[in-house]
SEDRENVEX-143929 format. One record per residue: x, y, z of N, C-alpha, C, O, CB in turn; residue in three letters. Coordinates in steps of 0.001 Angstrom, whole numbers, plus 500000, padded with zeros to 6 digits. Glycine has a CB too. Example, Ala and Ser with C-alpha at 12.3 -4.5 7.8 and 13.67 -1.06 7.14 Angstrom:
<pts>
PT,513190,494310,507800,512300,495500,507800,513200,496700,507800,514236,496681,508465,511308,495527,509046,ALA
PT,512850,497750,507080,513670,498940,507140,512900,500030,507870,513409,501138,508039,514084,499402,505725,SER
</pts>
This chain:
<pts>
PT,500853,498801,500000,500000,500000,500000,500887,501246,500000,501836,501340,500778,499036,500007,501239,UNK
PT,500576,502182,499140,501370,503404,499042,501052,504337,500198,499882,504631,500443,501117,504111,497702,UNK
PT,502077,504815,500922,501825,505758,502014,501115,506996,501493,501398,507444,500382,503139,506153,502708,UNK
PT,500196,507559,502275,499436,508734,501824,500311,509887,501358,499962,510601,500418,498546,509214,502930,UNK
PT,501472,510069,502032,502310,511207,501666,502968,511012,500305,503467,511979,499728,503374,511434,502725,UNK
PT,502983,509771,499766,503576,509499,498466,502529,509339,497374,502874,509080,496221,504427,508259,498539,UNK
PT,501278,509486,497714,500208,509341,496732,500031,510640,495966,499815,511685,496579,498888,508934,497413,UNK
PT,500117,510603,494641,499935,511851,493867,498559,512440,494105,497560,511722,494143,500136,511594,492361,UNK
PT,498516,513749,494264,497232,514408,494479,496409,514370,493210,496926,514642,492126,497430,515857,494942,UNK
PT,495138,514035,493329,494246,514025,492176,493946,515454,491763,493793,516322,492621,492939,513261,492490,UNK
PT,493858,515717,490456,493518,517080,490032,492125,517450,490506,491216,516619,490510,493610,517217,488501,UNK
PT,491967,518693,490903,490673,519154,491405,489688,519257,490256,490003,519801,489197,490809,520515,492125,UNK
PT,488500,518734,490473,487460,518836,489449,486994,520279,489354,486780,520942,490368,486268,517894,489765,UNK
PT,486838,520757,488124,486381,522126,487927,485742,522239,486547,486124,521508,485633,487555,523137,488081,UNK
PT,484798,523123,486382,484215,523334,485044,485190,524097,484167,486031,524848,484661,482870,524100,485138,UNK
PT,485070,523898,482848,485931,524631,481932,485462,526068,481778,486277,526990,481731,485972,523942,480571,UNK
PT,484157,526262,481701,483607,527612,481570,483706,528337,482906,483697,527688,483952,482135,527566,481083,UNK
PT,483799,529662,482900,483887,530420,484155,482546,530431,484881,481507,530107,484306,484350,531862,483882,UNK
PT,482592,530808,486142,481368,531006,486917,480756,532330,486457,481260,533404,486786,481654,531007,488479,UNK
PT,479667,532241,485696,479088,533446,485113,478575,534417,486161,478463,535615,485901,477970,533078,484184,UNK
PT,478265,533905,487342,477760,534791,488396,478829,535749,488899,478516,536748,489546,477224,533971,489556,UNK
PT,480096,535447,488601,481201,536290,489060,481651,537284,487990,482545,538094,488233,482376,535423,489480,UNK
PT,481029,537223,486799,481452,538078,485693,480521,539265,485530,479353,539216,485917,481511,537282,484397,UNK
PT,481060,540338,484949,480200,541479,484625,479373,541151,483392,479628,540157,482713,481039,542767,484394,UNK
PT,478383,541988,483104,477406,541689,482053,478054,541529,480680,477660,540645,479919,476359,542785,481996,UNK
PT,479044,542369,480344,479664,542280,479025,480454,540979,478873,480457,540378,477799,480582,543485,478788,UNK
PT,481112,540550,479928,481851,539288,479870,480896,538109,479721,481184,537162,478989,482717,539113,481127,UNK
PT,479761,538165,480415,478774,537089,480290,478290,536992,478848,478175,535893,478306,477579,537324,481247,UNK
PT,478005,538129,478226,477530,538114,476844,478616,537610,475901,478322,536923,474923,477070,539514,476420,UNK
PT,479869,537948,476192,480972,537469,475360,481060,535945,475383,481377,535322,474370,482297,538079,475830,UNK
PT,480779,535348,476540,480829,533900,476685,479599,533204,476109,479716,532121,475536,480976,533542,478136,UNK
PT,478441,533804,476252,477195,533068,476009,476487,533383,474691,475730,532547,474198,476259,533336,477115,UNK
PT,476709,534561,474107,475988,534902,472878,476583,534189,471666,477779,533901,471621,476009,536415,472653,UNK
PT,475729,533912,470691,476177,533282,469445,476822,534337,468555,476156,535260,468086,474990,532591,468705,UNK
PT,478122,534192,468329,478858,535122,467476,479760,534326,466542,480159,533203,466851,479691,536128,468327,UNK
PT,480069,534912,465416,481013,534318,464477,482216,535240,464363,482073,536424,464058,480355,534077,463081,UNK
PT,483401,534695,464610,484639,535486,464580,485551,534946,463485,485791,533741,463412,485363,535454,465966,UNK
PT,486055,535828,462641,487000,535421,461598,488131,536435,461511,487927,537638,461677,486287,535282,460227,UNK
PT,489322,535926,461247,490501,536782,461158,490543,537493,459817,490281,536892,458775,491779,535965,461366,UNK
PT,490879,538789,459851,491054,539592,458639,492532,539866,458376,492874,540510,457384,490283,540916,458756,UNK
PT,493408,539385,459253,494836,539633,459124,495252,540913,459829,494430,541796,460077,495224,539700,457663,UNK
PT,496540,541002,460149,497130,542174,460799,496427,542525,462113,496264,543697,462450,497082,543369,459857,UNK
PT,496018,541496,462841,495424,541712,464159,493995,542196,464145,493473,542611,465180,496233,542675,464902,UNK
PT,493338,542151,462969,491963,542615,462864,491033,541424,462636,491392,540450,461975,491820,543648,461720,UNK
PT,489819,541529,463206,488862,540424,463167,487474,540948,462823,487087,542048,463217,488835,539673,464516,UNK
PT,486742,540132,462080,485343,540438,461783,484473,539644,462757,484621,538430,462897,484983,540097,460285,UNK
PT,483563,540354,463425,482662,539703,464378,481224,539914,463922,480760,541046,463792,482871,540258,465821,UNK
PT,480527,538809,463683,479095,538874,463413,478378,538586,464722,478484,537489,465270,478664,537861,462285,UNK
PT,477654,539570,465217,477018,539450,466525,475742,538630,466435,475275,538293,465347,476715,540830,467102,UNK
PT,475193,538317,467593,473960,537530,467648,472817,538252,466934,471916,537608,466396,473573,537242,469108,UNK
PT,472851,539580,466926,471800,540368,466268,471951,540406,464748,471053,540864,464042,471805,541785,466809,UNK
PT,473097,539919,464244,473356,539951,462815,474217,541113,462375,474643,541150,461220,472078,539992,462082,UNK
PT,474488,542057,463247,475368,543168,462911,476820,542693,462850,477220,541773,463563,475216,544310,463937,UNK
PT,477591,543338,461990,479007,543001,461865,479873,544162,462332,479599,545323,462032,479351,542631,460413,UNK
PT,480926,543824,463073,481840,544840,463588,483277,544385,463352,483557,543197,463196,481585,545106,465100,UNK
PT,484171,545358,463330,485593,545067,463153,486328,545332,464459,486232,546414,465038,486197,545917,462004,UNK
PT,487055,544333,464904,487845,544428,466132,489318,544458,465772,489793,543610,465017,487538,543246,467093,UNK
PT,490045,545430,466308,491503,545477,466206,492030,545093,467573,492063,545913,468491,492032,546903,465750,UNK
PT,492443,543836,467703,492801,543323,469027,494046,543999,469589,494107,544286,470785,493021,541822,468963,UNK
PT,495029,544255,468747,496274,544866,469229,496039,546269,469782,496715,546699,470717,497305,544921,468103,UNK
PT,495072,546980,469195,494774,548352,469627,493596,548405,470594,493202,549487,471029,494483,549231,468418,UNK
PT,493026,547236,470936,491846,547169,471807,490743,548087,471287,490176,548892,472026,492218,547550,473257,UNK
PT,490458,547943,469995,489496,548825,469339,488391,547994,468688,488646,546901,468180,490199,549720,468285,UNK
PT,487157,548521,468706,486032,547865,468050,485154,548938,467422,485032,550044,467949,485217,546988,469055,UNK
PT,484546,548599,466295,483719,549580,465589,482282,549647,466114,481470,550394,465567,483699,549256,464115,UNK
PT,481948,548885,467162,480577,548898,467675,480307,550166,468495,481250,550780,468996,480317,547646,468533,UNK
PT,479043,550567,468640,478701,551777,469410,479117,551697,470879,479505,552703,471473,477211,552029,469330,UNK
PT,479036,550508,471459,479385,550384,472874,480820,550813,473127,481126,551432,474146,479179,548950,473350,UNK
PT,481700,550477,472185,483099,550867,472351,483352,552285,471856,484021,553071,472528,484006,549893,471614,UNK
PT,482812,552617,470667,483113,553916,470076,482479,555072,470847,483084,556138,470959,482643,553946,468641,UNK
PT,481271,554880,471381,480584,555970,472076,480817,555939,473578,481009,556983,474200,479101,555911,471795,UNK
PT,480800,554745,474164,480939,554637,475630,482374,554346,476052,482716,554450,477230,480020,553540,476168,UNK
PT,483230,553974,475061,484639,553652,475333,484772,552483,476299,485715,552414,477088,485364,554873,475901,UNK
PT,483816,551568,476226,483856,550371,477058,484594,549259,476319,484653,549244,475089,482425,549918,477443,UNK
PT,485157,548326,477092,485708,547100,476493,484515,546193,476203,484046,545462,477076,486775,546384,477454,UNK
PT,484047,546252,474994,482767,545647,474621,482846,544119,474560,483917,543523,474673,482307,546191,473273,UNK
PT,481681,543515,474380,481593,542051,474306,482317,541504,473076,482782,540364,473087,480126,541611,474283,UNK
PT,482415,542316,472010,483074,541837,470797,484587,541726,471004,485207,540748,470586,482767,542774,469618,UNK
PT,485168,542726,471644,486586,542659,471986,486867,541463,472883,487839,540733,472687,487036,543953,472674,UNK
PT,486008,541280,473858,486202,540170,474800,486043,538825,474095,486776,537877,474376,485204,540274,475971,UNK
PT,485078,538750,473175,484861,537482,472472,486048,537132,471593,486465,535975,471547,483588,537547,471627,UNK
PT,486598,538120,470891,487769,537849,470060,488925,537352,470926,489610,536397,470561,488187,539114,469274,UNK
PT,489140,537988,472055,490215,537555,472955,489995,536116,473409,490946,535338,473493,490305,538486,474177,UNK
PT,488755,535762,473701,488437,534392,474093,488716,533409,472956,489316,532355,473170,486972,534293,474526,UNK
PT,488280,533760,471757,488460,532865,470617,489946,532634,470331,490349,531522,469988,487763,533437,469374,UNK
PT,490758,533685,470471,492196,533553,470267,492800,532675,471355,493591,531777,471063,492874,534936,470251,UNK
PT,492432,532930,472605,492975,532161,473727,492626,530685,473613,493444,529826,473943,492456,532713,475049,UNK
PT,491425,530388,473151,490981,528998,473013,491508,528328,471745,491278,527139,471524,489470,528940,473020,UNK
PT,492213,529095,470917,492796,528525,469712,491826,528343,468569,492085,527568,467649,493400,527230,470030,UNK
PT,490703,529054,468617,489704,528928,467557,490018,529797,466342,489649,529449,465220,488341,529287,468095,UNK
PT,490689,530917,466555,491105,531787,465468,492573,532153,465658,493118,532039,466756,490220,533059,465405,UNK
PT,493195,532588,464587,494625,532911,464633,494880,534140,465497,494119,535105,465429,495169,533143,463217,UNK
PT,495935,534123,466306,496311,535317,467060,496881,536379,466129,497214,536070,464984,497330,534967,468155,UNK
PT,497002,537622,466590,497580,538673,465746,498954,538267,465212,499774,537705,465937,497693,539986,466534,UNK
PT,499187,538561,463938,500458,538218,463321,500540,536808,462772,501565,536418,462213,501532,538410,464294,UNK
PT,499461,536032,462928,499447,534654,462437,498247,534442,461512,497264,535180,461563,499407,533651,463619,UNK
PT,498354,533413,460665,497249,532987,459811,497159,531468,459906,498146,530792,460197,497451,533461,458319,UNK
PT,495966,530942,459657,495796,529493,459676,496133,528936,458295,495450,529223,457311,494345,529103,460095,UNK
PT,497190,528139,458240,497613,527520,456995,498204,526153,457307,498376,525782,458468,498638,528414,456243,UNK
PT,498507,525420,456259,499201,524153,456423,500696,524426,456532,501269,525122,455693,498893,523187,455244,UNK
PT,501323,523877,457563,502766,524061,457736,503501,523470,456543,503236,522337,456141,503257,523407,459054,UNK
PT,504419,524235,455981,505147,523802,454792,506115,522665,455084,506578,522003,454155,505899,524964,454197,UNK
PT,506434,522420,456364,507390,521370,456699,506706,520079,457149,507050,518998,456671,508325,521856,457783,UNK
PT,505738,520185,458067,505107,518975,458613,503732,518702,458025,503136,517660,458297,504990,519089,460110,UNK
PT,503224,519631,457220,501947,519463,456518,500755,519395,457466,499721,518826,457116,501986,518212,455671,UNK
PT,500886,519970,458669,499775,520009,459617,499125,521390,459573,499821,522393,459417,500259,519671,461059,UNK
PT,497786,521454,459709,497137,522769,459835,497651,523465,461085,497650,522878,462168,495582,522629,459889,UNK
PT,498086,524696,460946,498727,525401,462063,498498,526902,461921,498024,527386,460894,500249,525086,462120,UNK
PT,498850,527620,462982,498912,529070,462908,500359,529421,462572,501265,529175,463367,498434,529753,464258,UNK
PT,500567,529992,461402,501923,530315,460946,502043,531825,460808,501021,532505,460719,502255,529604,459592,UNK
PT,503262,532376,460786,503423,533830,460661,502807,534377,459381,502863,533742,458328,504893,534196,460707,UNK
PT,502217,535565,459487,501673,536217,458288,502775,536524,457281,502575,536414,456071,500935,537511,458667,UNK
PT,503934,536908,457794,505075,537212,456926,506194,536225,457234,506463,535919,458395,505563,538689,457121,UNK
PT,506835,535735,456194,507933,534808,456402,507519,533390,456080,506416,533164,455581,508434,534892,457825,UNK
PT,508396,532420,456361,508129,531028,456025,506852,530520,456696,506589,530826,457859,509310,530158,456429,UNK
PT,506062,529741,455952,504816,529194,456500,505118,527953,457318,504782,526835,456928,503811,528863,455372,UNK
PT,505758,528169,458464,506172,527070,459340,505534,527231,460710,505455,528336,461246,507712,527014,459467,UNK
PT,505082,526122,461265,504526,526151,462616,505657,526308,463631,506834,526238,463278,503705,524862,462904,UNK
PT,505288,526520,464892,506295,526742,465929,507226,525542,466090,508398,525705,466427,505617,527049,467257,UNK
PT,506705,524331,465848,507532,523133,465994,508576,523032,464893,509653,522475,465106,506660,521889,465991,UNK
PT,508268,523562,463728,509144,523375,462568,509995,524593,462228,510963,524481,461476,508321,523013,461379,UNK
PT,509649,525740,462769,510358,526957,462385,511773,526959,462961,511977,526657,464137,509587,528203,462858,UNK
PT,512729,527297,462130,514123,527401,462542,514547,528860,462539,514074,529650,461722,515037,526566,461619,UNK
PT,515434,529212,463451,515938,530573,463571,517445,530581,463349,518105,529576,463611,515586,531171,464951,UNK
PT,518011,531707,462866,519467,531791,462721,520167,531455,464039,519807,531965,465100,519880,533197,462246,UNK
PT,521166,530594,463947,521893,530166,465138,521453,528819,465668,522156,528224,466485,521742,531181,466207,UNK
PT,520295,528316,465224,519852,526990,465659,520806,525926,465132,521254,525993,463988,518406,526704,465179,UNK
PT,521112,524948,465974,521969,523833,465566,521088,522704,465041,520108,522321,465681,522858,523338,466754,UNK
PT,521443,522178,463880,520677,521098,463257,521627,519984,462818,522835,520186,462694,519856,521628,462047,UNK
PT,521053,518813,462588,521837,517679,462081,521320,517298,460704,520114,517169,460496,521764,516459,463053,UNK
PT,522239,517121,459770,521899,516662,458433,521536,515180,458535,522378,514360,458898,523083,516900,457423,UNK
PT,520282,514832,458213,519829,513451,458340,520577,512517,457380,520650,511314,457628,518327,513370,458081,UNK
PT,521126,513049,456302,521818,512212,455327,523244,511875,455745,523703,510750,455545,521834,512898,453986,UNK
PT,523944,512843,456323,525365,512652,456625,525670,512590,458115,526722,512089,458512,526162,513757,456008,UNK
PT,524763,513095,458940,525020,513171,460369,525799,514399,460778,526071,514589,461964,525748,511963,460811,UNK
PT,526170,515248,459811,526946,516446,460120,526096,517455,460893,524884,517553,460700,527489,517083,458827,UNK
PT,526771,518205,461779,526114,519303,462479,526283,520579,461674,527359,520854,461143,526685,519475,463908,UNK
PT,525207,521360,461590,525231,522636,460885,524561,523680,461744,523890,523361,462725,524539,522534,459508,UNK
PT,524750,524945,461363,524098,526056,462043,523221,526781,461030,523666,527111,459931,525145,527027,462685,UNK
PT,521982,527022,461408,521051,527690,460505,521480,529133,460306,521721,529858,461272,519608,527623,461051,UNK
PT,521575,529544,459050,521876,530938,458722,520610,531707,458380,520475,532879,458730,522862,531012,457557,UNK
PT,519663,531033,457680,518431,531708,457271,517384,530680,456905,517669,529705,456210,518687,532662,456086,UNK
PT,516165,530904,457379,515023,530105,456946,514259,530933,455917,513898,532078,456187,514100,529697,458164,UNK
PT,514010,530363,454742,513367,531102,453671,511915,530636,453511,511479,529690,454167,514145,530926,452349,UNK
PT,511181,531314,452633,509829,530869,452300,509770,530328,450878,508690,530193,450303,508829,532018,452469,UNK
PT,510951,530015,450305,511041,529457,448951,510965,527940,448998,511540,527311,449887,512345,529904,448259,UNK
PT,510255,527351,448037,510144,525904,447940,511423,525308,447364,512154,525954,446614,508938,525514,447080,UNK
PT,511671,524042,447742,512873,523370,447261,512851,523170,445753,513907,523141,445120,513032,522034,447951,UNK
PT,511652,523031,445162,511592,522855,443710,511602,524183,442962,511488,524206,441737,510354,522073,443335,UNK
PT,511739,525289,443693,511847,526613,443084,513253,527204,443237,513575,528214,442612,510819,527554,443704,UNK
PT,514070,526587,444052,515400,527122,444376,516439,526447,443477,516731,525262,443634,515746,526898,445893,UNK
PT,516996,527220,442529,517961,526667,441582,519366,526803,442142,519762,527874,442601,517856,527370,440213,UNK
PT,520115,525708,442099,521486,525687,442598,522439,525988,441450,522652,525150,440573,521822,524317,443251,UNK
PT,523010,527185,441460,523956,527554,440415,525217,526706,440539,525711,526461,441639,524302,529059,440494,UNK
PT,525718,526272,439419,526911,525442,439424,526607,523968,439535,527468,523135,439255,527804,525845,440539,UNK
PT,525392,523631,439941,524992,522229,440055,524064,521843,438915,524068,520704,438448,524311,521969,441404,UNK
PT,523259,522821,438472,522371,522579,437359,521072,521917,437718,520449,521266,436879,523050,521770,436374,UNK
PT,520646,522076,438978,519369,521500,439395,518777,522340,440522,519446,523196,441100,519546,520024,439847,UNK
PT,517529,522079,440814,516917,522714,441975,517338,521952,443227,517905,520863,443142,515362,522755,441842,UNK
PT,517056,522533,444382,517334,521847,445652,516575,520526,445699,517111,519516,446155,516944,522741,446866,UNK
PT,515329,520529,445230,514514,519310,445275,515074,518217,444374,514995,517035,444708,513078,519623,444870,UNK
PT,515647,518610,443220,516141,517619,442256,517569,517161,442522,518065,516252,441858,516060,518183,440873,UNK
PT,518228,517787,443489,519587,517351,443820,519531,515896,444283,518603,515497,444986,520226,518267,444923,UNK
PT,520514,515120,443891,520483,513673,444114,520220,513283,445564,519476,512337,445823,521781,513071,443671,UNK
PT,520820,513999,446510,520664,513620,447919,519371,514128,448541,519069,513816,449693,521829,514135,448714,UNK
PT,518606,514912,447781,517372,515480,448335,516100,514858,447753,514996,515273,448105,517350,516969,448097,UNK
PT,516239,513885,446882,515074,513375,446170,514098,512605,447060,512967,512346,446651,515524,512492,445052,UNK
PT,514513,512246,448245,513608,511560,449159,512789,512501,450014,512003,512050,450848,514380,510647,450038,UNK
PT,512956,513812,449824,512251,514813,450626,511228,515537,449767,511397,515632,448552,513243,515820,451246,UNK
PT,510167,516051,450383,509091,516686,449596,509604,517854,448762,510392,518673,449234,507974,517174,450522,UNK
PT,509147,517916,447522,509550,519012,446641,509022,520349,447148,509584,521400,446841,509055,518760,445217,UNK
PT,507934,520307,447929,507340,521535,448446,507984,522010,449741,507577,523032,450293,505870,521333,448664,UNK
PT,508984,521281,450232,509702,521725,451438,510233,523144,451236,510664,523503,450141,510873,520752,451774,UNK
PT,510198,523946,452299,510862,525241,452218,512367,525029,452365,512817,524045,452952,510323,526219,453310,UNK
PT,513128,525966,451825,514588,525862,451838,515151,526565,453065,514725,527661,453428,515193,526464,450549,UNK
PT,516109,525912,453688,516848,526484,454811,518313,526577,454421,518899,525608,453937,516666,525633,456110,UNK
PT,518900,527748,454633,520332,527917,454391,521079,527660,455694,520713,528184,456746,520649,529343,453838,UNK
PT,522126,526851,455612,522895,526501,456804,524382,526493,456475,524779,526378,455316,522456,525126,457359,UNK
PT,525196,526620,457525,526649,526646,457353,527280,525572,458221,526722,525159,459237,527226,528039,457705,UNK
PT,528460,525131,457794,529249,524218,458613,530068,525069,459576,530904,525853,459126,530172,523290,457730,UNK
PT,529859,524944,460876,530413,525929,461824,531923,525951,461947,532481,526980,462328,529853,525682,463155,UNK
PT,532607,524861,461642,534041,524833,461877,534845,524679,460585,535997,524245,460610,534380,523710,462824,UNK
PT,534231,525037,459463,534918,524863,458182,535957,525949,457914,536823,525779,457057,533909,524845,457060,UNK
PT,535875,527072,458645,536817,528176,458419,537037,528892,459743,536207,529705,460151,536287,529172,457324,UNK
PT,538136,528603,460414,538412,529160,461740,538708,530652,461697,538707,531307,462740,539576,528433,462372,UNK
PT,538966,531213,460493,539306,532629,460396,538078,533528,460373,538209,534748,460465,540131,532874,459163,UNK
PT,536896,532953,460252,535688,533775,460178,535424,534452,461523,535638,533867,462585,534470,532919,459759,UNK
PT,534959,535688,461448,534602,536396,462687,533258,535930,463214,533009,536004,464417,534571,537911,462455,UNK
PT,532384,535450,462333,531079,534949,462733,530788,533673,461976,531069,533578,460781,529976,535998,462484,UNK
PT,530228,532692,462660,529930,531426,462009,528951,531620,460864,529003,530889,459875,529372,530428,463017,UNK
PT,528052,532602,460985,527037,532803,459959,527585,533497,458714,526864,533669,457731,525897,533606,460523,UNK
PT,528871,533900,458753,529492,534511,457582,530050,533466,456618,530546,533808,455544,530601,535456,458015,UNK
PT,529968,532204,457001,530529,531152,456165,529686,530858,454942,528597,531410,454779,530696,529903,456963,UNK
PT,530188,529995,454090,529466,529608,452877,528168,528921,453264,528149,528040,454123,530330,528679,451983,UNK
PT,527093,529332,452626,525776,528794,452949,525389,527690,451967,525648,527775,450767,524722,529911,452938,UNK
PT,524767,526664,452513,524281,525556,451706,522769,525458,451884,522244,525668,452977,524983,524220,452099,UNK
PT,522085,525135,450795,520622,525097,450811,520131,523664,451028,520569,522733,450352,520048,525670,449492,UNK
PT,519209,523509,451989,518664,522197,452322,517132,522246,452353,516559,523283,452689,519217,521712,453682,UNK
PT,516464,521142,452006,515032,521060,452300,514850,521010,453817,515622,520351,454514,514380,519807,451614,UNK
PT,513839,521699,454327,513650,521783,455781,513597,520414,456440,514207,520229,457493,512380,522543,456098,UNK
PT,512900,519460,455869,512722,518176,456549,513996,517324,456557,514050,516307,457248,511601,517403,455890,UNK
PT,515013,517724,455804,516288,517007,455856,517075,517358,457122,517977,516625,457525,517128,517328,454611,UNK
PT,516724,518478,457737,517468,518962,458901,516732,518606,460186,515556,518928,460351,517684,520486,458813,UNK
PT,517423,517952,461075,516864,517580,462380,517248,518639,463414,518432,518867,463663,517368,516166,462824,UNK
PT,516256,519279,464007,516540,520314,464998,517008,519666,466296,516448,518663,466741,515291,521196,465248,UNK
PT,518037,520248,466893,518624,519679,468105,518331,520485,469351,518873,520186,470415,520099,519554,467942,UNK
PT,517485,521503,469250,517113,522330,470389,518356,522934,471051,518477,522955,472276,516311,521504,471408,UNK
PT,519271,523421,470215,520490,524063,470700,520746,525315,469888,520306,525423,468743,521702,523100,470621,UNK
PT,521455,526256,470479,521900,527458,469779,523420,527445,469757,524066,527099,470746,521353,528761,470460,UNK
PT,523987,527831,468599,525442,527859,468493,525980,529099,469181,525528,530209,468899,525889,527821,467017,UNK
PT,526936,528930,470077,527578,530060,470769,529067,529967,470532,529697,528935,470762,527256,530063,472306,UNK
PT,529613,531085,470061,531064,531088,469801,531698,532309,470439,532910,532500,470338,531360,531066,468276,UNK
</pts>
């Protein structure tokens, strides 16, 4: 028998929705009214209210085109509803759009500008990766939004996708430029070295940053 002091505590049972009796009227309406929220990009959202009226919410500026906000300067139910929808993952947060990740092919919220990569797949300059083909360690210099079948390798006569060692990877992979960190000890910065283009899925992220 496990001693009581070593028994893991059971999680406390609780409802997912808030206690509406503790909320003000606008918050209650934000939770309970039937509304449709859709992202317009750049932190702006279209809200169709239960009455059928449509309003525009700018979440970053805490602004809404409804009379309650424009005339009374209140944080209206539409602003609150958009914040709820974003928090619950129902609509894209500001600066993101819902698209298929170019690397893992999963529906995700990806940056509005830049490579269409989810948080799990996005690489940043300085990230350490391993080449799945050779086992070599490389450092990411730049993540692009160009497809491997669109990136022509000068001097090789083929695209990144058609290169012999890349044919097992999706042609739609985005291209990542990476450098070999110790190929030239005279460089002042590792990222100043010669860059090589790889399909994203060929590179295994190691959850490390190169420090020199």
